[in-house]
C-alpha positions, 0 to 999 in steps of 0.5 A, a space after each residue: 118229776 122229783 129232783 133225781 140229782 138230790 136222790 142220786 147224791 143221797 144214794 152216793 152217800 148211802 153207798 159209803 156206808 156199805 158193808 161189802 168185805 167179801 165182794 167189795 161191790 158197794 151199792 147205795 140206794 135212796 128212796 123218795 116218798 111222795 111227802 118228800 122224805 128220803 130213805 137211804 140204804 146200803 148193801 150189807 154182806 155176810 160170809 154166807 152171801 145168801 143172807 146179804 141184803 141189797 141197798 134197795 131193800 134196806 132203803 125200802 124196809 127202812 121206809 116201810 118200818 117208819 110207816 111210809 107207803 107212798 113212793 115216787 122214785 128210787 136211785 141206785 148207785 154203784 161204782 160201775 161203767 154200766 147202769 146197775 139195776 136192782 136184782 130180781 128180789 129187789 125188783 119184786 119188792 119195789 114193784 109190790 110196795 112202790 109200783 111203777 116208779 122211776 129207777 135212776 141208776 148212777 155211778 160215782 160221777 154221772 147218771 147212767 140210765 133211768 127206767 120205769 119199774 114196769 120195764 124192769 119187771 114185765 109181767 110181775 107176780 103181785 096181789 092181783 094174781 092171788 085174788 
């Protein structure tokens, strides 16, 4: 199992770069590749809210744009008492590009939970249904 502590630390650092002037809800994510590379992401808001991009998608898109295709874990950090799981669109993209990876959820001081993607997105819509 990969080192989730280092990944959570990277997600906390990414959270510091979040742009959340409207909600104030800063989120950081860090996605680990099988080759050991880590891609961080933070949420980026705008006035329309609908065009806001979540931290998980930023991390994933950065990794994909760098040619990475094999992922082993993602960490998500927010300043909350309860675990903050990925939203629906993030779950869809994580499932499609990362498969059944562990999702570690933490706050600013401790890990609050860990779940497999299959548990966060049961009965996913994916390429198997298009064939």
